[in-house]
C-alpha positions as CSV (number, residue, x, y, z in Angstrom):
1,X,5.3,3.9,-19.5
2,X,5.8,0.3,-18.7
3,X,8.7,1.2,-16.3
4,X,9.6,-0.5,-13.0
5,X,9.5,1.2,-9.7
6,X,10.5,-0.2,-6.2
7,X,9.7,1.3,-2.8
8,X,11.6,1.2,0.4
9,X,10.0,2.2,3.7
10,X,11.7,3.5,6.8
11,X,10.2,4.1,10.1
12,X,6.5,3.8,11.3
13,X,3.4,2.1,10.2
14,X,2.0,5.5,9.1
15,X,5.0,5.6,6.6
16,X,4.1,2.0,5.3
17,X,0.5,3.2,4.6
18,X,1.7,6.2,2.8
19,X,4.2,4.2,0.7
20,X,1.2,1.9,-0.4
21,X,-0.8,5.1,-1.5
22,X,2.2,6.5,-3.4
23,X,2.5,3.2,-5.0
24,X,-1.1,3.0,-6.3
25,X,-0.5,6.5,-7.9
26,X,2.6,5.1,-9.7
27,X,0.6,2.2,-10.8
28,X,-2.2,4.3,-12.1
29,X,0.5,6.4,-14.1
30,X,1.6,3.0,-15.9
31,X,4.5,2.0,-13.6
32,X,4.9,-1.7,-12.6
33,X,5.8,-2.1,-8.9
34,X,8.7,-4.7,-8.6
35,X,10.8,-5.8,-5.5
36,X,13.9,-3.8,-4.5
37,X,16.2,-6.2,-6.1
38,X,14.5,-6.5,-9.5
39,X,16.6,-3.5,-11.2
40,X,14.0,-1.1,-11.2
41,X,14.0,2.2,-13.2
42,X,13.1,4.2,-10.1
43,X,13.4,3.7,-6.4
44,X,11.2,5.6,-3.9
45,X,12.7,5.7,-0.5
46,X,10.2,6.9,2.1
47,X,12.2,8.1,5.2
48,X,11.9,8.6,8.9
49,X,13.7,11.1,11.2
50,X,12.8,9.8,14.7
51,X,16.6,9.2,15.5
52,X,19.9,9.8,14.0
53,X,20.3,6.1,13.1
54,X,17.1,6.5,10.7
55,X,19.1,9.1,8.8
56,X,21.9,7.0,8.3
57,X,19.9,4.4,7.2
58,X,18.6,6.4,4.3
59,X,22.0,6.9,2.9
60,X,22.7,3.1,3.2
61,X,19.4,2.2,1.2
62,X,20.6,4.7,-1.5
63,X,23.9,3.1,-1.9
64,X,22.3,-0.5,-2.2
65,X,19.9,0.8,-4.6
66,X,22.6,2.0,-6.9
67,X,24.3,-1.2,-6.7
68,X,21.6,-3.0,-8.0
69,X,20.6,-0.5,-10.5
70,X,23.2,2.0,-11.2
71,X,21.2,4.2,-13.5
72,X,17.9,4.1,-11.6
73,X,16.2,7.5,-10.8
74,X,16.2,7.9,-7.0
75,X,13.4,9.9,-5.2
76,X,13.5,10.6,-1.4
77,X,10.2,11.4,0.5
78,X,9.1,11.4,4.1
79,X,10.2,13.1,7.4
80,X,13.9,13.4,6.7
81,X,12.9,14.7,3.3
82,X,11.1,17.5,4.9
83,X,13.6,18.4,7.7
84,X,17.0,18.1,6.0
85,X,16.5,18.2,2.2
86,X,19.9,20.0,1.4
87,X,21.6,17.2,3.6
88,X,19.9,14.5,1.4
89,X,21.0,16.2,-1.7
90,X,24.6,15.7,-0.8
91,X,24.0,11.8,-1.1
92,X,25.5,10.7,-4.4
93,X,22.8,9.4,-6.8
94,X,19.9,11.0,-5.3
95,X,17.8,12.8,-8.1
96,X,14.9,14.6,-6.2
97,X,13.8,15.3,-2.8
98,X,10.0,15.9,-2.0
99,X,8.7,17.6,1.2
100,X,5.7,16.8,3.2
101,X,3.5,19.0,0.9
102,X,4.9,17.5,-2.3
103,X,5.3,13.8,-1.6
104,X,1.7,12.8,-2.7
105,X,2.2,14.6,-6.0
106,X,5.4,12.6,-6.8
107,X,4.2,11.4,-10.1
108,X,3.8,14.8,-11.5
109,X,7.6,15.9,-10.5
110,X,9.0,12.7,-12.3
111,X,8.4,13.4,-16.0
112,X,11.8,12.3,-17.2
113,X,13.8,9.4,-15.6
114,X,17.2,10.8,-16.8
115,X,19.6,11.2,-14.0
116,X,19.9,14.6,-12.7
117,X,23.4,16.2,-12.5
118,X,22.3,18.2,-9.5
119,X,19.7,16.9,-7.1
120,X,16.3,18.7,-7.4
121,X,14.6,19.8,-4.1
122,X,10.8,20.6,-3.7
123,X,10.2,21.4,-0.1
124,X,7.8,23.9,1.0
125,X,7.5,25.1,4.6
126,X,5.6,22.5,6.7
127,X,2.8,24.8,7.3
128,X,1.8,24.1,3.5
129,X,1.3,20.4,4.6
130,X,-2.2,21.1,5.7
131,X,-4.4,18.8,3.7
132,X,-5.2,15.2,5.1
133,X,-4.3,12.8,2.4
134,X,-5.9,9.4,3.1
135,X,-3.7,6.3,3.0
136,X,-3.7,2.7,3.7
137,X,-1.1,-0.1,3.1
138,X,-1.9,-2.9,0.5
139,X,0.0,-6.2,-0.4
140,X,-0.3,-7.9,3.0
141,X,-3.6,-10.0,2.8
142,X,-3.7,-10.3,6.6
143,X,-3.7,-6.8,7.8
144,X,-3.9,-3.3,6.6
145,X,-2.6,-0.1,8.2
146,X,-5.2,2.6,7.9
147,X,-4.1,6.2,8.3
148,X,-7.0,8.3,9.9
149,X,-4.9,11.1,11.5
150,X,-1.8,13.0,10.5
151,X,0.5,15.8,12.2
152,X,0.8,16.7,15.8
153,X,0.0,19.9,17.9
154,X,2.1,18.7,20.8
155,X,5.5,20.1,21.6
156,X,7.6,17.5,23.3
157,X,11.1,18.7,23.7
158,X,12.6,15.6,22.0
159,X,10.4,15.4,18.9
160,X,10.7,16.6,15.2
161,X,7.5,15.1,14.1
162,X,5.6,18.5,14.2
163,X,8.3,20.0,12.2
164,X,8.3,17.1,9.7
165,X,4.4,16.6,9.2
166,X,2.9,19.7,10.3
167,X,-0.4,20.3,12.5
168,X,-2.8,17.9,13.7
169,X,-5.5,17.0,10.9
170,X,-7.8,14.1,10.3
171,X,-10.0,12.2,7.9
172,X,-13.7,12.4,8.1
173,X,-15.5,9.5,10.0
174,X,-17.6,9.1,6.8
175,X,-14.6,8.6,4.7
176,X,-12.8,6.2,7.1
177,X,-15.8,4.1,7.2
178,X,-15.9,3.9,3.3
179,X,-12.1,3.2,3.2
180,X,-12.5,0.3,5.8
181,X,-15.5,-1.1,3.9
182,X,-13.2,-1.1,0.7
183,X,-10.5,-2.8,2.6
184,X,-12.9,-5.5,3.9
185,X,-13.9,-6.2,0.3
186,X,-10.3,-7.1,-0.5
187,X,-10.3,-9.8,2.0
188,X,-8.1,-8.5,4.6
189,X,-9.2,-9.5,8.2
190,X,-7.5,-7.0,10.4
191,X,-7.2,-3.1,10.3
192,X,-4.6,-1.3,12.4
193,X,-5.5,2.3,12.8
194,X,-2.5,4.7,12.5
195,X,-1.7,8.2,13.0
196,X,0.9,10.6,14.4
197,X,-1.2,11.3,17.4
198,X,-4.1,9.0,16.9
199,X,-6.0,9.9,20.1
200,X,-6.2,13.5,18.7
201,X,-8.5,12.2,15.9
202,X,-11.2,14.6,14.8
203,X,-9.5,18.0,14.0
204,X,-10.2,19.4,10.5
205,X,-9.2,22.9,9.3
206,X,-7.8,23.6,12.8
207,X,-11.2,23.0,14.7
208,X,-12.3,19.8,16.5
209,X,-15.1,18.4,14.5
210,X,-15.2,14.7,16.1
211,X,-13.6,12.6,18.9
212,X,-11.4,9.3,18.6
213,X,-14.4,7.5,20.5
214,X,-16.7,8.6,17.7
215,X,-14.6,7.0,15.0
216,X,-14.2,3.5,16.9
217,X,-17.8,3.2,17.5
218,X,-18.8,3.6,13.8
219,X,-15.8,1.3,12.7
220,X,-17.0,-1.3,15.0
221,X,-20.2,-1.7,12.8
222,X,-18.2,-2.4,9.6
223,X,-19.0,-5.8,8.4
224,X,-16.3,-8.1,6.9
225,X,-13.4,-6.8,9.1
226,X,-12.7,-9.4,12.1
227,X,-10.3,-7.4,13.9
228,X,-9.3,-3.7,14.5
229,X,-6.1,-2.8,16.4
230,X,-5.3,0.6,17.8
231,X,-1.6,1.2,16.9
232,X,-0.7,3.8,19.5
233,X,-2.3,6.1,21.8
234,X,-1.2,8.9,24.3
235,X,-2.1,8.0,27.8
236,X,-3.8,11.4,28.5
237,X,-6.1,10.9,25.5
238,X,-6.9,7.2,26.4
239,X,-10.0,7.6,28.1
240,X,-12.2,5.4,30.3
241,X,-14.8,5.4,27.7
242,X,-12.3,4.3,25.1
243,X,-11.2,1.4,27.3
244,X,-14.6,0.4,28.3
245,X,-15.7,0.4,24.6
246,X,-12.8,-1.9,23.6
247,X,-13.5,-4.1,26.3
248,X,-17.0,-5.0,25.1
249,X,-16.4,-4.7,21.4
250,X,-16.4,-7.8,19.2
251,X,-13.8,-6.1,16.6
252,X,-11.4,-4.2,18.6
253,X,-8.9,-6.3,20.2
254,X,-7.4,-6.3,23.8
255,X,-4.3,-4.6,22.8
256,X,-2.9,-1.0,23.6
257,X,0.4,0.5,22.8
258,X,0.6,3.4,25.2
259,X,3.9,5.6,25.0
260,X,5.4,6.4,28.5
261,X,8.7,7.6,27.7
262,X,10.1,7.8,31.0
263,X,8.7,6.7,34.5
264,X,10.3,9.4,36.3
265,X,8.2,12.7,36.8
266,X,11.1,15.1,36.4
267,X,12.2,13.7,33.2
268,X,8.6,13.8,32.0
269,X,8.4,17.4,32.7
270,X,11.6,18.2,30.9
271,X,10.2,16.1,27.9
272,X,6.9,18.2,28.2
273,X,4.9,15.2,28.1
274,X,1.1,15.9,29.1
275,X,0.8,13.5,32.0
276,X,2.6,12.2,35.1
277,X,3.4,8.7,35.9
278,X,0.4,8.6,38.2
279,X,-2.0,9.0,35.2
280,X,-0.1,6.4,33.4
281,X,-0.6,3.9,36.3
282,X,-4.4,4.8,36.3
283,X,-4.7,4.0,32.8
284,X,-2.9,0.6,33.1
285,X,-5.0,-0.7,36.3
286,X,-8.2,0.4,34.4
287,X,-7.4,-1.7,31.5
288,X,-6.3,-4.8,33.5
289,X,-9.3,-4.3,35.7
290,X,-11.7,-5.0,32.8
291,X,-9.4,-6.8,30.5
292,X,-7.1,-8.9,32.6
293,X,-5.4,-10.6,29.5
294,X,-5.0,-7.2,27.6
295,X,-1.6,-7.0,25.9
296,X,0.1,-3.5,26.7
297,X,3.1,-2.1,24.8
298,X,5.2,0.8,26.1
299,X,7.5,3.4,24.3
300,X,10.6,4.3,26.5
301,X,13.4,6.8,25.9
302,X,16.7,6.3,27.9
303,X,19.5,8.7,28.2
304,X,17.5,11.9,27.9
305,X,19.3,15.1,28.9
306,X,19.2,15.6,32.5
307,X,18.4,12.0,33.4
308,X,20.8,10.9,36.3
309,X,21.3,7.3,37.4
310,X,18.8,7.9,40.2
311,X,16.1,9.2,37.7
312,X,16.7,6.1,35.5
313,X,16.6,3.6,38.4
314,X,13.3,5.3,39.5
315,X,12.0,4.7,35.7
316,X,13.1,1.2,35.9
317,X,11.5,0.3,39.1
318,X,8.2,1.9,38.1
319,X,8.2,0.0,34.8
320,X,9.1,-3.3,36.5
321,X,6.2,-2.9,39.0
322,X,3.7,-2.2,36.1
323,X,1.7,-5.1,34.7
324,X,2.7,-4.4,30.9
325,X,3.7,-6.8,28.1
326,X,6.7,-5.5,26.2
327,X,8.8,-2.4,25.7
328,X,9.8,-0.5,22.6
329,X,13.2,1.0,23.7
330,X,14.5,4.2,22.2
331,X,18.1,5.5,23.0
332,X,17.9,9.3,23.0
333,X,19.5,11.0,20.2
334,X,19.8,14.9,19.7
335,X,17.8,16.3,16.9
336,X,18.2,19.6,15.4
337,X,15.7,22.3,16.1
338,X,14.4,20.6,19.2
339,X,14.6,22.2,22.8
340,X,16.1,18.9,24.2
341,X,19.2,19.2,21.9
342,X,20.0,22.5,23.9
343,X,19.5,21.1,27.2
344,X,22.2,20.7,29.8
345,X,23.1,17.1,31.5
346,X,24.0,15.3,28.4
347,X,24.2,11.5,29.2
348,X,27.4,9.9,27.9
349,X,26.9,7.5,25.0
350,X,28.0,4.4,27.0
351,X,25.7,5.2,29.6
352,X,22.7,5.4,27.2
353,X,23.6,2.0,25.8
354,X,23.7,0.4,29.2
355,X,20.4,1.8,30.1
356,X,19.0,0.6,27.0
357,X,20.3,-2.9,27.5
358,X,18.8,-3.0,30.9
359,X,15.3,-2.2,29.4
360,X,15.7,-4.6,26.6
361,X,16.2,-7.3,29.2
362,X,13.3,-6.2,31.2
363,X,11.2,-6.1,28.2
364,X,12.1,-9.7,27.4
365,X,11.2,-10.7,31.0
366,X,7.9,-8.8,30.7
367,X,7.1,-10.5,27.5
368,X,7.8,-13.8,28.8
369,X,5.7,-13.5,31.8
370,X,2.8,-12.3,29.8
371,X,3.1,-15.3,27.4
372,X,3.4,-17.7,30.3
373,X,0.3,-16.2,31.7
374,X,-1.7,-16.8,28.4
375,X,-0.9,-20.6,28.3
376,X,-3.6,-23.3,28.5
377,X,-6.1,-20.4,27.3
378,X,-8.2,-20.4,24.2
379,X,-7.7,-17.6,21.7
380,X,-8.0,-17.0,18.1
381,X,-4.9,-16.7,15.9
382,X,-4.6,-14.8,12.5
383,X,-2.0,-16.4,10.6
384,X,0.3,-14.6,8.2
385,X,2.2,-15.4,5.0
386,X,5.7,-15.0,6.5
387,X,8.0,-18.0,6.3
388,X,11.3,-18.6,8.1
389,X,13.2,-21.9,8.6
390,X,10.0,-23.8,7.5
391,X,7.6,-21.9,10.1
392,X,4.9,-19.4,9.8
393,X,3.6,-17.1,12.4
394,X,0.4,-15.3,13.5
395,X,-1.0,-13.4,16.4
396,X,-3.9,-13.8,18.8
397,X,-6.2,-11.1,19.5
398,X,-4.1,-9.8,22.5
399,X,-0.9,-10.0,20.4
400,X,0.8,-13.3,21.5
401,X,3.0,-14.5,18.7
402,X,2.3,-18.1,17.6
403,X,4.4,-20.3,15.5
404,X,3.1,-23.1,13.2
405,X,4.9,-25.3,10.5
406,X,4.2,-23.7,7.2
407,X,0.9,-24.5,5.7
408,X,-0.3,-22.4,2.7
409,X,-3.7,-23.1,3.6
410,X,-3.3,-21.4,7.1
411,X,-2.6,-18.1,5.5
412,X,-5.0,-15.3,6.3
413,X,-7.1,-18.0,8.3
414,X,-8.5,-17.5,11.7
415,X,-8.0,-20.6,13.9
416,X,-9.2,-21.2,17.5
417,X,-6.4,-22.8,19.5
418,X,-5.3,-23.6,23.0
419,X,-1.8,-22.0,23.8
420,X,0.1,-24.9,25.2
421,X,3.8,-23.8,25.5
422,X,6.7,-21.4,24.9
423,X,9.3,-22.6,22.2
424,X,13.0,-22.1,22.8
425,X,13.0,-19.1,20.5
426,X,10.3,-17.4,22.4
427,X,7.2,-18.1,20.3
428,X,4.1,-19.8,21.5
429,X,3.1,-23.2,20.3
430,X,-0.6,-24.3,20.3
431,X,-3.1,-27.2,19.6
432,X,-6.1,-26.4,17.4
433,X,-9.5,-27.0,19.0
434,X,-10.7,-29.1,16.0
435,X,-7.6,-31.2,16.5
436,X,-8.3,-31.8,20.2
437,X,-11.9,-32.8,19.4
438,X,-10.7,-35.8,17.0
439,X,-8.6,-37.4,19.7
């Protein structure tokens, strides 16, 4: 067709891996992938619906796309497209909306790039999204996001993801290994394992066939991949066996991202989380006991219905005492068709904002303390192709962000360095081992 297609991805790493897979389908059909600003014939926007703000972003991206290419065909896929297709159809300029069961057949739905007078919606019940579709990101020579699990069987009261993605389902271990081997052949040095509920890996056709520990043991044997990173894992699914395996692995890096959401047991119960804060403490203590330099990230929600000031302070103090490295802070927003949206004890918006600010400040302090603890230590940095103000960045195995003056020869290279000091902008500076030996 020799037509141009551009993609825009909102939301999680899983969405990025799926956008890449959709992109490969378009390329196979004869489309050329171009940047968002290169007047494409079709825009594909992969949406998120974790927060109300994510929904608003979709409309803004559509508006910007039409400024760049007013006659372009616009397709919307992703979680927002599954949950609220008719709402998306009211956005001027949108031509087609595809639900969770349809998004990987997108090329079949786009036979004519003529703008539609009325938005077409193809959206089956989420129960029809019962197949696992393999996906991995492509285009970043440094790392690839590899999807190994999709959907969720949990029923957290604030979350729409089960409504948007369906039941938990996974790839086979055999196929994941084949995908990892293909990624290794492309020259990528780091794989990030992704999923909706990654630790629940192993369910196929509604039955548990494998465990997450089985998967990572096999992945650890794949040649050509230097690093494997676990994107996020629930504390109740992060077993001692997994922690101990990562500690002795050559490929799995000392970095965990473990959602907490609240450090107050009353709020955890209202959220229907499957653990109490005491279990969370046990997980952190176990990690730090055998991997003292491990980086630990935490997801937090502030302003959940029923969260009093005392509850929040209790949660804050709990976090303050934990040896974690950084926080991802989400301000609670009401989502339709969730139990939390019907709960009493609504927290005013200004209070939610204040609590969010407090946790962001705490996160900065935690990250600074973690970085300071890593100074004068030797580690391996994988440098990336990003360039800003003449500098490029990379990450150590335990996720310390390192800055270097731009050097194209460093891109996708692993360098052993000594971390020396924290720069004014918060990145860490270093000295290469080779450089030290020449002086």
